[in-house]
PyMOL Python script that loads the backbone (N, CA, C, O; Angstrom):
from pymol import cmd

cmd.read_pdbstr("""\
ATOM      1  N   UNK A   1      -6.092   7.219 -15.573  1.00  0.00           N
ATOM      2  CA  UNK A   1      -6.577   6.295 -14.589  1.00  0.00           C
ATOM      3  C   UNK A   1      -7.995   6.714 -14.142  1.00  0.00           C
ATOM      4  O   UNK A   1      -8.187   7.875 -13.781  1.00  0.00           O
ATOM      5  N   UNK A   2      -8.959   5.837 -14.155  1.00  0.00           N
ATOM      6  CA  UNK A   2     -10.309   6.165 -13.755  1.00  0.00           C
ATOM      7  C   UNK A   2     -10.533   5.982 -12.277  1.00  0.00           C
ATOM      8  O   UNK A   2      -9.650   5.443 -11.609  1.00  0.00           O
ATOM      9  N   UNK A   3     -11.625   6.382 -11.734  1.00  0.00           N
ATOM     10  CA  UNK A   3     -11.906   6.306 -10.312  1.00  0.00           C
ATOM     11  C   UNK A   3     -11.877   4.880  -9.789  1.00  0.00           C
ATOM     12  O   UNK A   3     -11.422   4.633  -8.673  1.00  0.00           O
ATOM     13  N   UNK A   4     -12.372   3.921 -10.611  1.00  0.00           N
ATOM     14  CA  UNK A   4     -12.371   2.488 -10.133  1.00  0.00           C
ATOM     15  C   UNK A   4     -10.928   2.003 -10.003  1.00  0.00           C
ATOM     16  O   UNK A   4     -10.608   1.299  -9.045  1.00  0.00           O
ATOM     17  N   UNK A   5     -10.063   2.356 -10.924  1.00  0.00           N
ATOM     18  CA  UNK A   5      -8.632   1.916 -10.844  1.00  0.00           C
ATOM     19  C   UNK A   5      -7.970   2.618  -9.608  1.00  0.00           C
ATOM     20  O   UNK A   5      -7.187   2.009  -8.878  1.00  0.00           O
ATOM     21  N   UNK A   6      -8.306   3.875  -9.416  1.00  0.00           N
ATOM     22  CA  UNK A   6      -7.693   4.599  -8.285  1.00  0.00           C
ATOM     23  C   UNK A   6      -8.083   3.992  -6.983  1.00  0.00           C
ATOM     24  O   UNK A   6      -7.243   3.835  -6.097  1.00  0.00           O
ATOM     25  N   UNK A   7      -9.357   3.640  -6.835  1.00  0.00           N
ATOM     26  CA  UNK A   7      -9.863   3.118  -5.557  1.00  0.00           C
ATOM     27  C   UNK A   7      -9.402   1.694  -5.279  1.00  0.00           C
ATOM     28  O   UNK A   7      -9.334   1.298  -4.115  1.00  0.00           O
ATOM     29  N   UNK A   8      -9.083   0.910  -6.305  1.00  0.00           N
ATOM     30  CA  UNK A   8      -8.800  -0.508  -6.080  1.00  0.00           C
ATOM     31  C   UNK A   8      -7.295  -0.811  -6.042  1.00  0.00           C
ATOM     32  O   UNK A   8      -6.921  -1.884  -5.568  1.00  0.00           O
ATOM     33  N   UNK A   9      -6.444   0.048  -6.502  1.00  0.00           N
ATOM     34  CA  UNK A   9      -5.041  -0.168  -6.542  1.00  0.00           C
ATOM     35  C   UNK A   9      -4.367   0.266  -5.277  1.00  0.00           C
ATOM     36  O   UNK A   9      -4.270   1.473  -5.053  1.00  0.00           O
ATOM     37  N   UNK A  10      -3.881  -0.632  -4.410  1.00  0.00           N
ATOM     38  CA  UNK A  10      -3.289  -0.165  -3.156  1.00  0.00           C
ATOM     39  C   UNK A  10      -1.969   0.534  -3.386  1.00  0.00           C
ATOM     40  O   UNK A  10      -1.230   0.216  -4.318  1.00  0.00           O
ATOM     41  N   UNK A  11      -1.678   1.516  -2.498  1.00  0.00           N
ATOM     42  CA  UNK A  11      -0.406   2.221  -2.564  1.00  0.00           C
ATOM     43  C   UNK A  11       0.687   1.424  -1.844  1.00  0.00           C
ATOM     44  O   UNK A  11       1.876   1.597  -2.114  1.00  0.00           O
ATOM     45  N   UNK A  12       0.275   0.569  -0.943  1.00  0.00           N
ATOM     46  CA  UNK A  12       1.252  -0.306  -0.209  1.00  0.00           C
ATOM     47  C   UNK A  12       0.513  -1.605   0.187  1.00  0.00           C
ATOM     48  O   UNK A  12      -0.716  -1.676   0.183  1.00  0.00           O
ATOM     49  N   UNK A  13       1.308  -2.604   0.522  1.00  0.00           N
ATOM     50  CA  UNK A  13       0.774  -3.888   0.928  1.00  0.00           C
ATOM     51  C   UNK A  13       1.503  -4.387   2.140  1.00  0.00           C
ATOM     52  O   UNK A  13       2.706  -4.168   2.277  1.00  0.00           O
ATOM     53  N   UNK A  14       0.787  -5.064   3.036  1.00  0.00           N
ATOM     54  CA  UNK A  14       1.331  -5.566   4.296  1.00  0.00           C
ATOM     55  C   UNK A  14       0.851  -6.995   4.464  1.00  0.00           C
ATOM     56  O   UNK A  14      -0.353  -7.238   4.535  1.00  0.00           O
ATOM     57  N   UNK A  15       1.768  -7.936   4.526  1.00  0.00           N
ATOM     58  CA  UNK A  15       1.375  -9.354   4.750  1.00  0.00           C
ATOM     59  C   UNK A  15       1.523  -9.703   6.239  1.00  0.00           C
ATOM     60  O   UNK A  15       2.630  -9.877   6.748  1.00  0.00           O
ATOM     61  N   UNK A  16       0.345  -9.802   6.932  1.00  0.00           N
ATOM     62  CA  UNK A  16       0.376 -10.064   8.349  1.00  0.00           C
ATOM     63  C   UNK A  16      -0.214 -11.466   8.649  1.00  0.00           C
ATOM     64  O   UNK A  16      -0.711 -11.716   9.746  1.00  0.00           O
ATOM     65  N   UNK A  17      -0.148 -12.352   7.669  1.00  0.00           N
ATOM     66  CA  UNK A  17      -0.570 -13.717   7.926  1.00  0.00           C
ATOM     67  C   UNK A  17       0.362 -14.353   8.909  1.00  0.00           C
ATOM     68  O   UNK A  17       1.581 -14.278   8.756  1.00  0.00           O
ATOM     69  N   UNK A  18      -0.211 -15.002   9.956  1.00  0.00           N
ATOM     70  CA  UNK A  18       0.643 -15.623  10.991  1.00  0.00           C
ATOM     71  C   UNK A  18       0.918 -14.643  12.118  1.00  0.00           C
ATOM     72  O   UNK A  18       1.556 -15.031  13.097  1.00  0.00           O
ATOM     73  N   UNK A  19       0.474 -13.399  12.037  1.00  0.00           N
ATOM     74  CA  UNK A  19       0.709 -12.423  13.070  1.00  0.00           C
ATOM     75  C   UNK A  19      -0.497 -12.369  14.009  1.00  0.00           C
ATOM     76  O   UNK A  19      -1.620 -12.142  13.560  1.00  0.00           O
ATOM     77  N   UNK A  20      -0.275 -12.574  15.289  1.00  0.00           N
ATOM     78  CA  UNK A  20      -1.406 -12.626  16.255  1.00  0.00           C
ATOM     79  C   UNK A  20      -1.996 -11.247  16.577  1.00  0.00           C
ATOM     80  O   UNK A  20      -1.354 -10.226  16.326  1.00  0.00           O
ATOM     81  N   UNK A  21      -3.168 -11.216  17.109  1.00  0.00           N
ATOM     82  CA  UNK A  21      -3.775 -10.010  17.634  1.00  0.00           C
ATOM     83  C   UNK A  21      -3.197  -9.743  19.014  1.00  0.00           C
ATOM     84  O   UNK A  21      -3.005 -10.702  19.762  1.00  0.00           O
ATOM     85  N   UNK A  22      -2.908  -8.513  19.402  1.00  0.00           N
ATOM     86  CA  UNK A  22      -3.239  -7.264  18.690  1.00  0.00           C
ATOM     87  C   UNK A  22      -2.088  -6.775  17.882  1.00  0.00           C
ATOM     88  O   UNK A  22      -2.129  -5.639  17.409  1.00  0.00           O
ATOM     89  N   UNK A  23      -1.042  -7.570  17.688  1.00  0.00           N
ATOM     90  CA  UNK A  23       0.154  -7.074  16.959  1.00  0.00           C
ATOM     91  C   UNK A  23      -0.189  -6.718  15.529  1.00  0.00           C
ATOM     92  O   UNK A  23       0.360  -5.760  14.984  1.00  0.00           O
ATOM     93  N   UNK A  24      -1.114  -7.492  14.889  1.00  0.00           N
ATOM     94  CA  UNK A  24      -1.471  -7.215  13.517  1.00  0.00           C
ATOM     95  C   UNK A  24      -2.173  -5.849  13.386  1.00  0.00           C
ATOM     96  O   UNK A  24      -1.979  -5.150  12.392  1.00  0.00           O
ATOM     97  N   UNK A  25      -2.990  -5.467  14.390  1.00  0.00           N
ATOM     98  CA  UNK A  25      -3.624  -4.171  14.365  1.00  0.00           C
ATOM     99  C   UNK A  25      -2.621  -3.077  14.528  1.00  0.00           C
ATOM    100  O   UNK A  25      -2.654  -2.075  13.813  1.00  0.00           O
ATOM    101  N   UNK A  26      -1.695  -3.266  15.498  1.00  0.00           N
ATOM    102  CA  UNK A  26      -0.615  -2.255  15.754  1.00  0.00           C
ATOM    103  C   UNK A  26       0.226  -2.033  14.548  1.00  0.00           C
ATOM    104  O   UNK A  26       0.517  -0.882  14.223  1.00  0.00           O
ATOM    105  N   UNK A  27       0.647  -3.090  13.843  1.00  0.00           N
ATOM    106  CA  UNK A  27       1.457  -2.960  12.639  1.00  0.00           C
ATOM    107  C   UNK A  27       0.695  -2.289  11.527  1.00  0.00           C
ATOM    108  O   UNK A  27       1.252  -1.480  10.784  1.00  0.00           O
ATOM    109  N   UNK A  28      -0.589  -2.622  11.404  1.00  0.00           N
ATOM    110  CA  UNK A  28      -1.431  -1.949  10.345  1.00  0.00           C
ATOM    111  C   UNK A  28      -1.514  -0.467  10.650  1.00  0.00           C
ATOM    112  O   UNK A  28      -1.308   0.344   9.746  1.00  0.00           O
ATOM    113  N   UNK A  29      -1.808  -0.071  11.892  1.00  0.00           N
ATOM    114  CA  UNK A  29      -1.951   1.320  12.277  1.00  0.00           C
ATOM    115  C   UNK A  29      -0.653   2.064  12.044  1.00  0.00           C
ATOM    116  O   UNK A  29      -0.671   3.177  11.517  1.00  0.00           O
ATOM    117  N   UNK A  30       0.493   1.468  12.430  1.00  0.00           N
ATOM    118  CA  UNK A  30       1.750   2.097  12.246  1.00  0.00           C
ATOM    119  C   UNK A  30       2.090   2.357  10.749  1.00  0.00           C
ATOM    120  O   UNK A  30       2.605   3.414  10.385  1.00  0.00           O
ATOM    121  N   UNK A  31       1.781   1.357   9.910  1.00  0.00           N
ATOM    122  CA  UNK A  31       1.953   1.512   8.472  1.00  0.00           C
ATOM    123  C   UNK A  31       1.078   2.619   7.894  1.00  0.00           C
ATOM    124  O   UNK A  31       1.528   3.431   7.086  1.00  0.00           O
ATOM    125  N   UNK A  32      -0.185   2.633   8.328  1.00  0.00           N
ATOM    126  CA  UNK A  32      -1.083   3.696   7.819  1.00  0.00           C
ATOM    127  C   UNK A  32      -0.557   5.079   8.260  1.00  0.00           C
ATOM    128  O   UNK A  32      -0.632   6.034   7.488  1.00  0.00           O
ATOM    129  N   UNK A  33      -0.029   5.195   9.488  1.00  0.00           N
ATOM    130  CA  UNK A  33       0.443   6.487   9.973  1.00  0.00           C
ATOM    131  C   UNK A  33       1.657   6.982   9.189  1.00  0.00           C
ATOM    132  O   UNK A  33       1.935   8.181   9.157  1.00  0.00           O
ATOM    133  N   UNK A  34       2.379   6.053   8.557  1.00  0.00           N
ATOM    134  CA  UNK A  34       3.551   6.414   7.751  1.00  0.00           C
ATOM    135  C   UNK A  34       3.196   6.799   6.331  1.00  0.00           C
ATOM    136  O   UNK A  34       4.015   7.375   5.615  1.00  0.00           O
ATOM    137  N   UNK A  35       1.968   6.482   5.918  1.00  0.00           N
ATOM    138  CA  UNK A  35       1.513   6.715   4.546  1.00  0.00           C
ATOM    139  C   UNK A  35       0.940   8.097   4.370  1.00  0.00           C
ATOM    140  O   UNK A  35       0.462   8.690   5.337  1.00  0.00           O
ATOM    141  N   UNK A  36       0.974   8.638   3.140  1.00  0.00           N
ATOM    142  CA  UNK A  36       0.348   9.948   2.933  1.00  0.00           C
ATOM    143  C   UNK A  36      -1.177   9.953   3.086  1.00  0.00           C
ATOM    144  O   UNK A  36      -1.824   8.955   2.767  1.00  0.00           O
ATOM    145  N   UNK A  37      -1.738  11.006   3.546  1.00  0.00           N
ATOM    146  CA  UNK A  37      -3.223  11.065   3.685  1.00  0.00           C
ATOM    147  C   UNK A  37      -3.906  10.721   2.353  1.00  0.00           C
ATOM    148  O   UNK A  37      -3.465  11.170   1.295  1.00  0.00           O
ATOM    149  N   UNK A  38      -4.984   9.922   2.406  1.00  0.00           N
ATOM    150  CA  UNK A  38      -5.712   9.550   1.226  1.00  0.00           C
ATOM    151  C   UNK A  38      -5.219   8.294   0.585  1.00  0.00           C
ATOM    152  O   UNK A  38      -5.866   7.787  -0.332  1.00  0.00           O
ATOM    153  N   UNK A  39      -4.090   7.758   1.025  1.00  0.00           N
ATOM    154  CA  UNK A  39      -3.521   6.560   0.360  1.00  0.00           C
ATOM    155  C   UNK A  39      -4.240   5.291   0.828  1.00  0.00           C
ATOM    156  O   UNK A  39      -4.914   5.290   1.858  1.00  0.00           O
ATOM    157  N   UNK A  40      -4.081   4.202   0.046  1.00  0.00           N
ATOM    158  CA  UNK A  40      -4.759   2.973   0.302  1.00  0.00           C
ATOM    159  C   UNK A  40      -3.747   1.863   0.645  1.00  0.00           C
ATOM    160  O   UNK A  40      -2.754   1.664  -0.055  1.00  0.00           O
ATOM    161  N   UNK A  41      -4.033   1.160   1.731  1.00  0.00           N
ATOM    162  CA  UNK A  41      -3.168   0.050   2.180  1.00  0.00           C
ATOM    163  C   UNK A  41      -3.969  -1.256   2.097  1.00  0.00           C
ATOM    164  O   UNK A  41      -5.119  -1.339   2.528  1.00  0.00           O
ATOM    165  N   UNK A  42      -3.304  -2.279   1.520  1.00  0.00           N
ATOM    166  CA  UNK A  42      -3.886  -3.614   1.508  1.00  0.00           C
ATOM    167  C   UNK A  42      -3.136  -4.453   2.537  1.00  0.00           C
ATOM    168  O   UNK A  42      -1.907  -4.522   2.523  1.00  0.00           O
ATOM    169  N   UNK A  43      -3.901  -5.096   3.439  1.00  0.00           N
ATOM    170  CA  UNK A  43      -3.359  -5.904   4.474  1.00  0.00           C
ATOM    171  C   UNK A  43      -3.904  -7.318   4.351  1.00  0.00           C
ATOM    172  O   UNK A  43      -5.107  -7.531   4.197  1.00  0.00           O
ATOM    173  N   UNK A  44      -2.991  -8.273   4.421  1.00  0.00           N
ATOM    174  CA  UNK A  44      -3.401  -9.729   4.374  1.00  0.00           C
ATOM    175  C   UNK A  44      -3.486 -10.216   5.804  1.00  0.00           C
ATOM    176  O   UNK A  44      -2.518 -10.143   6.561  1.00  0.00           O
ATOM    177  N   UNK A  45      -4.703 -10.732   6.176  1.00  0.00           N
ATOM    178  CA  UNK A  45      -4.947 -11.199   7.518  1.00  0.00           C
ATOM    179  C   UNK A  45      -5.450 -12.645   7.478  1.00  0.00           C
ATOM    180  O   UNK A  45      -6.058 -13.092   6.505  1.00  0.00           O
ATOM    181  N   UNK A  46      -5.171 -13.360   8.581  1.00  0.00           N
ATOM    182  CA  UNK A  46      -5.653 -14.740   8.737  1.00  0.00           C
ATOM    183  C   UNK A  46      -7.153 -14.720   9.036  1.00  0.00           C
ATOM    184  O   UNK A  46      -7.684 -13.730   9.539  1.00  0.00           O
ATOM    185  N   UNK A  47      -7.836 -15.845   8.715  1.00  0.00           N
ATOM    186  CA  UNK A  47      -9.227 -15.950   9.137  1.00  0.00           C
ATOM    187  C   UNK A  47      -9.320 -16.017  10.668  1.00  0.00           C
ATOM    188  O   UNK A  47      -8.306 -16.141  11.355  1.00  0.00           O
ATOM    189  N   UNK A  48     -10.550 -15.933  11.192  1.00  0.00           N
ATOM    190  CA  UNK A  48     -10.766 -16.023  12.634  1.00  0.00           C
ATOM    191  C   UNK A  48     -10.570 -14.636  13.301  1.00  0.00           C
ATOM    192  O   UNK A  48     -10.985 -13.610  12.762  1.00  0.00           O
ATOM    193  N   UNK A  49      -9.946 -14.641  14.455  1.00  0.00           N
ATOM    194  CA  UNK A  49      -9.767 -13.425  15.242  1.00  0.00           C
ATOM    195  C   UNK A  49      -9.161 -12.250  14.483  1.00  0.00           C
ATOM    196  O   UNK A  49      -9.667 -11.137  14.625  1.00  0.00           O
ATOM    197  N   UNK A  50      -8.105 -12.431  13.683  1.00  0.00           N
ATOM    198  CA  UNK A  50      -7.603 -11.236  12.956  1.00  0.00           C
ATOM    199  C   UNK A  50      -8.624 -10.527  12.077  1.00  0.00           C
ATOM    200  O   UNK A  50      -8.766  -9.307  12.159  1.00  0.00           O
ATOM    201  N   UNK A  51      -9.321 -11.255  11.258  1.00  0.00           N
ATOM    202  CA  UNK A  51     -10.239 -10.577  10.339  1.00  0.00           C
ATOM    203  C   UNK A  51     -11.508 -10.109  11.101  1.00  0.00           C
ATOM    204  O   UNK A  51     -12.213  -9.209  10.645  1.00  0.00           O
ATOM    205  N   UNK A  52     -11.781 -10.730  12.262  1.00  0.00           N
ATOM    206  CA  UNK A  52     -12.929 -10.250  13.046  1.00  0.00           C
ATOM    207  C   UNK A  52     -12.580  -8.997  13.869  1.00  0.00           C
ATOM    208  O   UNK A  52     -13.439  -8.133  14.048  1.00  0.00           O
ATOM    209  N   UNK A  53     -11.355  -8.882  14.366  1.00  0.00           N
ATOM    210  CA  UNK A  53     -10.979  -7.811  15.241  1.00  0.00           C
ATOM    211  C   UNK A  53     -10.357  -6.582  14.508  1.00  0.00           C
ATOM    212  O   UNK A  53     -10.738  -5.450  14.806  1.00  0.00           O
ATOM    213  N   UNK A  54      -9.444  -6.781  13.591  1.00  0.00           N
ATOM    214  CA  UNK A  54      -8.698  -5.688  12.983  1.00  0.00           C
ATOM    215  C   UNK A  54      -9.606  -4.672  12.298  1.00  0.00           C
ATOM    216  O   UNK A  54      -9.492  -3.484  12.601  1.00  0.00           O
ATOM    217  N   UNK A  55     -10.521  -5.077  11.369  1.00  0.00           N
ATOM    218  CA  UNK A  55     -11.344  -4.039  10.746  1.00  0.00           C
ATOM    219  C   UNK A  55     -12.132  -3.232  11.700  1.00  0.00           C
ATOM    220  O   UNK A  55     -12.202  -2.013  11.539  1.00  0.00           O
ATOM    221  N   UNK A  56     -12.752  -3.840  12.717  1.00  0.00           N
ATOM    222  CA  UNK A  56     -13.539  -3.096  13.697  1.00  0.00           C
ATOM    223  C   UNK A  56     -12.654  -2.126  14.486  1.00  0.00           C
ATOM    224  O   UNK A  56     -13.047  -0.985  14.727  1.00  0.00           O
ATOM    225  N   UNK A  57     -11.475  -2.571  14.882  1.00  0.00           N
ATOM    226  CA  UNK A  57     -10.585  -1.666  15.621  1.00  0.00           C
ATOM    227  C   UNK A  57     -10.132  -0.516  14.730  1.00  0.00           C
ATOM    228  O   UNK A  57     -10.019   0.600  15.237  1.00  0.00           O
ATOM    229  N   UNK A  58      -9.874  -0.701  13.479  1.00  0.00           N
ATOM    230  CA  UNK A  58      -9.463   0.344  12.563  1.00  0.00           C
ATOM    231  C   UNK A  58     -10.644   1.353  12.394  1.00  0.00           C
ATOM    232  O   UNK A  58     -10.427   2.564  12.398  1.00  0.00           O
ATOM    233  N   UNK A  59     -11.856   0.850  12.251  1.00  0.00           N
ATOM    234  CA  UNK A  59     -12.991   1.724  12.087  1.00  0.00           C
ATOM    235  C   UNK A  59     -13.176   2.647  13.356  1.00  0.00           C
ATOM    236  O   UNK A  59     -13.525   3.823  13.249  1.00  0.00           O
ATOM    237  N   UNK A  60     -12.924   2.048  14.535  1.00  0.00           N
ATOM    238  CA  UNK A  60     -13.011   2.831  15.803  1.00  0.00           C
ATOM    239  C   UNK A  60     -11.949   3.915  15.821  1.00  0.00           C
ATOM    240  O   UNK A  60     -12.128   4.947  16.470  1.00  0.00           O
ATOM    241  N   UNK A  61     -10.836   3.694  15.113  1.00  0.00           N
ATOM    242  CA  UNK A  61      -9.756   4.680  15.066  1.00  0.00           C
ATOM    243  C   UNK A  61      -9.969   5.698  13.980  1.00  0.00           C
ATOM    244  O   UNK A  61      -9.155   6.611  13.840  1.00  0.00           O
ATOM    245  N   UNK A  62     -11.045   5.584  13.190  1.00  0.00           N
ATOM    246  CA  UNK A  62     -11.387   6.563  12.146  1.00  0.00           C
ATOM    247  C   UNK A  62     -10.888   6.203  10.791  1.00  0.00           C
ATOM    248  O   UNK A  62     -10.902   7.074   9.921  1.00  0.00           O
ATOM    249  N   UNK A  63     -10.446   4.998  10.520  1.00  0.00           N
ATOM    250  CA  UNK A  63     -10.015   4.612   9.213  1.00  0.00           C
ATOM    251  C   UNK A  63     -11.159   4.010   8.413  1.00  0.00           C
ATOM    252  O   UNK A  63     -12.061   3.389   8.975  1.00  0.00           O
ATOM    253  N   UNK A  64     -11.117   4.198   7.098  1.00  0.00           N
ATOM    254  CA  UNK A  64     -12.182   3.690   6.234  1.00  0.00           C
ATOM    255  C   UNK A  64     -11.789   2.325   5.658  1.00  0.00           C
ATOM    256  O   UNK A  64     -10.736   2.182   5.035  1.00  0.00           O
ATOM    257  N   UNK A  65     -12.622   1.360   5.868  1.00  0.00           N
ATOM    258  CA  UNK A  65     -12.401   0.017   5.296  1.00  0.00           C
ATOM    259  C   UNK A  65     -13.117   0.051   3.936  1.00  0.00           C
ATOM    260  O   UNK A  65     -14.339   0.193   3.880  1.00  0.00           O
ATOM    261  N   UNK A  66     -12.362  -0.077   2.858  1.00  0.00           N
ATOM    262  CA  UNK A  66     -12.967  -0.003   1.551  1.00  0.00           C
ATOM    263  C   UNK A  66     -13.368  -1.346   0.976  1.00  0.00           C
ATOM    264  O   UNK A  66     -14.314  -1.442   0.195  1.00  0.00           O
ATOM    265  N   UNK A  67     -12.631  -2.401   1.374  1.00  0.00           N
ATOM    266  CA  UNK A  67     -12.914  -3.724   0.784  1.00  0.00           C
ATOM    267  C   UNK A  67     -12.347  -4.818   1.628  1.00  0.00           C
ATOM    268  O   UNK A  67     -11.255  -4.681   2.180  1.00  0.00           O
ATOM    269  N   UNK A  68     -13.083  -5.928   1.742  1.00  0.00           N
ATOM    270  CA  UNK A  68     -12.554  -7.118   2.359  1.00  0.00           C
ATOM    271  C   UNK A  68     -12.807  -8.272   1.399  1.00  0.00           C
ATOM    272  O   UNK A  68     -13.955  -8.597   1.094  1.00  0.00           O
ATOM    273  N   UNK A  69     -11.699  -8.905   0.913  1.00  0.00           N
ATOM    274  CA  UNK A  69     -11.794 -10.010  -0.058  1.00  0.00           C
ATOM    275  C   UNK A  69     -11.375 -11.316   0.649  1.00  0.00           C
ATOM    276  O   UNK A  69     -10.359 -11.373   1.342  1.00  0.00           O
ATOM    277  N   UNK A  70     -12.162 -12.315   0.452  1.00  0.00           N
ATOM    278  CA  UNK A  70     -11.921 -13.646   0.994  1.00  0.00           C
ATOM    279  C   UNK A  70     -11.108 -14.452  -0.034  1.00  0.00           C
ATOM    280  O   UNK A  70     -11.638 -14.751  -1.104  1.00  0.00           O
ATOM    281  N   UNK A  71      -9.894 -14.802   0.234  1.00  0.00           N
ATOM    282  CA  UNK A  71      -8.984 -15.543  -0.641  1.00  0.00           C
ATOM    283  C   UNK A  71      -8.803 -17.014  -0.134  1.00  0.00           C
ATOM    284  O   UNK A  71      -7.767 -17.642  -0.357  1.00  0.00           O
ATOM    285  N   UNK A  72      -9.851 -17.524   0.551  1.00  0.00           N
ATOM    286  CA  UNK A  72      -9.820 -18.919   1.052  1.00  0.00           C
ATOM    287  C   UNK A  72      -8.919 -19.078   2.277  1.00  0.00           C
ATOM    288  O   UNK A  72      -9.418 -19.328   3.374  1.00  0.00           O
ATOM    289  N   UNK A  73      -7.574 -18.936   2.108  1.00  0.00           N
ATOM    290  CA  UNK A  73      -6.679 -19.178   3.217  1.00  0.00           C
ATOM    291  C   UNK A  73      -6.307 -17.833   3.973  1.00  0.00           C
ATOM    292  O   UNK A  73      -5.681 -17.858   5.033  1.00  0.00           O
ATOM    293  N   UNK A  74      -6.710 -16.715   3.397  1.00  0.00           N
ATOM    294  CA  UNK A  74      -6.475 -15.386   4.071  1.00  0.00           C
ATOM    295  C   UNK A  74      -7.490 -14.395   3.525  1.00  0.00           C
ATOM    296  O   UNK A  74      -8.213 -14.655   2.563  1.00  0.00           O
ATOM    297  N   UNK A  75      -7.505 -13.252   4.186  1.00  0.00           N
ATOM    298  CA  UNK A  75      -8.369 -12.134   3.763  1.00  0.00           C
ATOM    299  C   UNK A  75      -7.528 -10.952   3.388  1.00  0.00           C
ATOM    300  O   UNK A  75      -6.542 -10.649   4.060  1.00  0.00           O
ATOM    301  N   UNK A  76      -7.905 -10.264   2.303  1.00  0.00           N
ATOM    302  CA  UNK A  76      -7.237  -9.028   1.879  1.00  0.00           C
ATOM    303  C   UNK A  76      -8.155  -7.863   2.281  1.00  0.00           C
ATOM    304  O   UNK A  76      -9.281  -7.725   1.805  1.00  0.00           O
ATOM    305  N   UNK A  77      -7.619  -7.050   3.170  1.00  0.00           N
ATOM    306  CA  UNK A  77      -8.371  -5.899   3.691  1.00  0.00           C
ATOM    307  C   UNK A  77      -7.790  -4.595   3.093  1.00  0.00           C
ATOM    308  O   UNK A  77      -6.588  -4.351   3.203  1.00  0.00           O
ATOM    309  N   UNK A  78      -8.625  -3.775   2.471  1.00  0.00           N
ATOM    310  CA  UNK A  78      -8.138  -2.501   1.926  1.00  0.00           C
ATOM    311  C   UNK A  78      -8.594  -1.347   2.802  1.00  0.00           C
ATOM    312  O   UNK A  78      -9.793  -1.162   3.014  1.00  0.00           O
ATOM    313  N   UNK A  79      -7.638  -0.562   3.317  1.00  0.00           N
ATOM    314  CA  UNK A  79      -7.930   0.478   4.236  1.00  0.00           C
ATOM    315  C   UNK A  79      -7.474   1.817   3.668  1.00  0.00           C
ATOM    316  O   UNK A  79      -6.358   1.926   3.159  1.00  0.00           O
ATOM    317  N   UNK A  80      -8.320   2.829   3.749  1.00  0.00           N
ATOM    318  CA  UNK A  80      -7.968   4.154   3.213  1.00  0.00           C
ATOM    319  C   UNK A  80      -7.554   5.040   4.392  1.00  0.00           C
ATOM    320  O   UNK A  80      -8.293   5.193   5.364  1.00  0.00           O
ATOM    321  N   UNK A  81      -6.365   5.613   4.280  1.00  0.00           N
ATOM    322  CA  UNK A  81      -6.010   6.598   5.266  1.00  0.00           C
ATOM    323  C   UNK A  81      -6.774   7.871   5.012  1.00  0.00           C
ATOM    324  O   UNK A  81      -6.738   8.393   3.898  1.00  0.00           O
ATOM    325  N   UNK A  82      -7.473   8.395   6.020  1.00  0.00           N
ATOM    326  CA  UNK A  82      -8.257   9.623   5.781  1.00  0.00           C
ATOM    327  C   UNK A  82      -7.389  10.804   5.277  1.00  0.00           C
ATOM    328  O   UNK A  82      -6.191  10.836   5.557  1.00  0.00           O
ATOM    329  N   UNK A  83      -7.957  11.741   4.563  1.00  0.00           N
ATOM    330  CA  UNK A  83      -7.283  12.911   4.104  1.00  0.00           C
ATOM    331  C   UNK A  83      -6.819  13.678   5.341  1.00  0.00           C
ATOM    332  O   UNK A  83      -5.767  14.317   5.310  1.00  0.00           O
ATOM    333  N   UNK A  84      -7.588  13.624   6.425  1.00  0.00           N
ATOM    334  CA  UNK A  84      -7.230  14.246   7.686  1.00  0.00           C
ATOM    335  C   UNK A  84      -6.959  13.110   8.660  1.00  0.00           C
ATOM    336  O   UNK A  84      -7.837  12.281   8.900  1.00  0.00           O
ATOM    337  N   UNK A  85      -5.775  13.058   9.216  1.00  0.00           N
ATOM    338  CA  UNK A  85      -5.405  11.944  10.143  1.00  0.00           C
ATOM    339  C   UNK A  85      -6.399  11.940  11.335  1.00  0.00           C
ATOM    340  O   UNK A  85      -6.799  13.010  11.793  1.00  0.00           O
ATOM    341  N   UNK A  86      -6.806  10.732  11.850  1.00  0.00           N
ATOM    342  CA  UNK A  86      -7.649  10.666  12.998  1.00  0.00           C
ATOM    343  C   UNK A  86      -7.036  11.397  14.215  1.00  0.00           C
ATOM    344  O   UNK A  86      -7.765  11.906  15.067  1.00  0.00           O
ATOM    345  N   UNK A  87      -5.687  11.444  14.285  1.00  0.00           N
ATOM    346  CA  UNK A  87      -5.032  12.119  15.356  1.00  0.00           C
ATOM    347  C   UNK A  87      -5.153  13.634  15.260  1.00  0.00           C
ATOM    348  O   UNK A  87      -5.059  14.337  16.267  1.00  0.00           O
ATOM    349  N   UNK A  88      -5.370  14.150  14.004  1.00  0.00           N
ATOM    350  CA  UNK A  88      -5.469  15.572  13.840  1.00  0.00           C
ATOM    351  C   UNK A  88      -6.905  16.138  14.057  1.00  0.00           C
ATOM    352  O   UNK A  88      -7.107  17.346  14.180  1.00  0.00           O
ATOM    353  N   UNK A  89      -7.882  15.208  14.096  1.00  0.00           N
ATOM    354  CA  UNK A  89      -9.262  15.606  14.216  1.00  0.00           C
ATOM    355  C   UNK A  89      -9.591  16.093  15.579  1.00  0.00           C
ATOM    356  O   UNK A  89     -10.733  16.471  15.841  1.00  0.00           O
TER     357      UNK A  89
END
""", "prot")
cmd.dss("prot")
cmd.show_as("cartoon", "prot")
cmd.util.cbc("prot")
cmd.orient("prot")
């Protein structure tokens, strides 16, 4: 597996379409906290407030946003859990 495949293949996926803010952020953060350090989570979010708020909130918590894809009716957000948890820093 090359670096491009490693960085683009999510380790887990979370479908939060239809989930309001801030619940979608809370569920994303809880899922990331359960995943091994360095793993990649793909989250599906609705347009509007969810895609505007969740990535910024995750960045403030120390998570790396690797990609945001526009799929017309929803957005796919790829988040990398840091090798060192933000809570450990």
